[in-house]
C-alpha positions as CSV (number, residue, x, y, z in Angstrom):
1,M,-61.1,-2.2,1.3
2,N,-63.4,-5.1,1.6
3,L,-62.8,-8.8,2.1
4,N,-63.1,-9.7,-1.7
5,E,-60.4,-7.1,-2.5
6,I,-58.1,-8.5,0.2
7,K,-58.6,-12.0,-1.2
8,Q,-57.7,-10.8,-4.7
9,L,-54.6,-9.2,-3.3
10,I,-53.6,-12.4,-1.7
11,E,-54.1,-14.3,-5.0
12,I,-52.0,-11.7,-6.8
13,I,-49.2,-12.1,-4.3
14,N,-49.4,-15.9,-4.5
15,G,-49.1,-15.8,-8.3
16,S,-46.1,-13.4,-8.2
17,D,-42.5,-13.4,-7.0
18,L,-43.2,-10.6,-4.6
19,Q,-42.1,-11.3,-1.0
20,E,-43.8,-8.4,0.8
21,T,-46.3,-5.7,-0.2
22,I,-47.5,-2.8,2.0
23,I,-50.7,-1.0,0.9
24,E,-52.0,2.1,2.7
25,E,-55.4,3.6,1.9
26,G,-56.7,6.3,4.2
27,N,-56.6,5.0,7.8
28,F,-56.2,1.4,6.5
29,K,-52.9,-0.4,6.1
30,I,-52.3,-4.0,5.0
31,I,-49.0,-5.8,4.8
32,L,-48.9,-9.0,2.8
33,R,-45.7,-10.9,3.5
34,R,-44.8,-14.3,2.0
35,S,-43.4,-16.9,4.3
36,A,-41.9,-20.2,3.2
37,S,-45.0,-21.5,1.5
38,N,-47.9,-19.0,2.0
39,V,-48.8,-15.4,2.3
40,T,-49.3,-13.8,5.8
41,T,-51.7,-10.9,6.1
42,Q,-51.2,-8.3,8.8
43,F,-53.7,-5.5,9.5
44,I,-52.4,-2.3,11.2
45,P,-54.6,0.6,12.1
46,V,-52.9,3.9,11.1
47,Q,-53.7,7.6,11.6
48,P,-54.5,9.4,8.4
49,S,-51.7,11.8,7.6
50,A,-52.3,12.9,4.1
51,P,-55.2,12.7,1.6
52,T,-55.4,9.5,-0.3
53,M,-56.7,8.5,-3.7
54,P,-60.4,7.5,-3.7
55,V,-61.4,4.0,-4.7
56,L,-63.5,4.2,-7.8
57,P,-66.4,1.7,-8.1
58,D,-65.0,0.1,-11.3
59,Q,-61.5,-0.5,-9.8
60,S,-61.0,-3.9,-8.2
61,I,-57.9,-2.8,-6.4
62,A,-56.7,0.7,-5.5
63,A,-53.2,0.9,-4.1
64,P,-51.9,4.4,-3.7
65,A,-48.8,3.3,-1.9
66,V,-47.1,0.0,-2.6
67,V,-43.7,-0.8,-1.1
68,V,-42.0,-4.0,-2.2
69,S,-38.9,-5.2,-0.6
70,P,-37.4,-8.6,-1.6
71,Q,-36.6,-11.0,1.2
72,P,-32.9,-11.8,1.5
73,A,-31.7,-15.3,0.8
74,K,-31.2,-17.4,3.9
75,N,-27.6,-18.2,4.5
76,E,-26.9,-21.7,5.8
77,P,-24.9,-21.5,9.1
78,A,-21.5,-23.2,9.3
79,T,-21.8,-26.4,11.4
80,N,-19.5,-25.1,14.2
81,L,-21.4,-21.8,14.7
82,I,-24.2,-21.2,17.2
83,E,-27.0,-18.9,16.0
84,S,-28.4,-16.4,18.6
85,R,-32.1,-16.0,17.6
86,S,-34.7,-13.5,18.5
87,P,-37.0,-14.6,21.3
88,I,-39.6,-12.1,20.3
89,V,-41.0,-10.0,17.4
90,G,-39.7,-6.4,17.5
91,T,-37.1,-3.9,16.4
92,F,-33.4,-4.7,16.7
93,Y,-31.0,-2.2,18.2
94,Q,-27.3,-2.6,18.4
95,S,-26.9,-0.2,21.3
96,S,-28.8,1.3,24.2
97,S,-29.1,4.7,22.5
98,P,-28.1,6.3,19.2
99,D,-25.0,8.0,20.9
100,S,-23.8,4.8,22.5
101,P,-21.4,2.3,20.9
102,P,-22.8,-1.1,19.9
103,F,-23.0,-3.8,22.5
104,V,-21.0,-6.2,20.3
105,A,-19.2,-6.1,16.9
106,V,-17.8,-8.8,14.7
107,N,-14.7,-10.5,16.3
108,D,-15.7,-9.5,19.8
109,V,-15.4,-12.1,22.5
110,V,-18.6,-12.5,24.6
111,K,-19.4,-14.5,27.7
112,K,-22.6,-16.3,28.4
113,G,-25.0,-13.7,29.7
114,D,-23.4,-10.7,28.0
115,V,-25.9,-8.3,26.4
116,L,-25.8,-8.7,22.6
117,C,-28.5,-6.2,21.6
118,I,-31.9,-4.8,22.5
119,I,-35.2,-5.7,20.9
120,E,-38.0,-3.2,21.3
121,A,-41.4,-4.8,21.5
122,M,-44.5,-2.8,22.4
123,K,-42.4,0.1,23.6
124,L,-40.5,-2.2,26.0
125,M,-36.7,-2.5,25.6
126,N,-35.7,-6.2,26.0
127,E,-32.0,-7.0,26.4
128,I,-30.9,-10.1,24.5
129,E,-28.1,-12.0,26.2
130,A,-25.6,-14.4,24.8
131,E,-26.6,-18.0,25.3
132,V,-23.0,-19.3,24.9
133,S,-19.5,-17.9,25.3
134,G,-17.5,-17.3,22.2
135,T,-16.6,-14.9,19.4
136,I,-19.1,-13.0,17.3
137,V,-18.6,-14.2,13.7
138,E,-21.5,-12.4,12.0
139,I,-24.2,-9.9,12.8
140,L,-27.2,-10.9,10.6
141,V,-29.5,-7.9,11.0
142,E,-29.2,-4.1,10.6
143,N,-29.7,-1.6,13.4
144,G,-33.4,-0.5,13.5
145,Q,-34.5,-3.5,11.4
146,A,-37.7,-5.3,12.3
147,V,-37.1,-8.9,13.4
148,E,-39.4,-11.9,13.6
149,Y,-39.7,-14.6,16.3
150,D,-36.8,-17.1,16.1
151,Q,-35.0,-15.0,13.4
152,P,-31.2,-15.5,13.6
153,L,-29.5,-12.3,14.9
154,F,-25.9,-13.3,15.5
155,R,-23.6,-16.2,14.7
156,I,-21.2,-17.1,17.5
157,K,-18.2,-19.4,17.3
158,P,-18.0,-21.2,20.7
């Protein structure tokens, strides 16, 4: 995929309601994700696992695999709740292993410094601790979900 094709993809995403598009072509993978006002492009090298469709010269864009997942609407936090946010980009885990119970659940009382979850980043497991004492009111992400920097993870009532 050349630079002109990537620019065309960005223009297509900007002119549509799509929030995220993932395109894989051979050992090339591109993720186009819309943020508040623009489109973010992320290139990820991948190992070829299956034959892909060839790009024909007359095709401007060949996309053998396109995955579109709408971005959930942002909920406004209640004024008396504290949001515990992700300090890093990674994968959210509710427990230390698949067989272990979650660190916290809704209505659990936590103290400042208690482990709320683990975020895996670059194969490192980072324990995320409560910044305040209180009661878990809401868990905003699913187990195994990718999280962004500063994304709200929990809402805690102090």
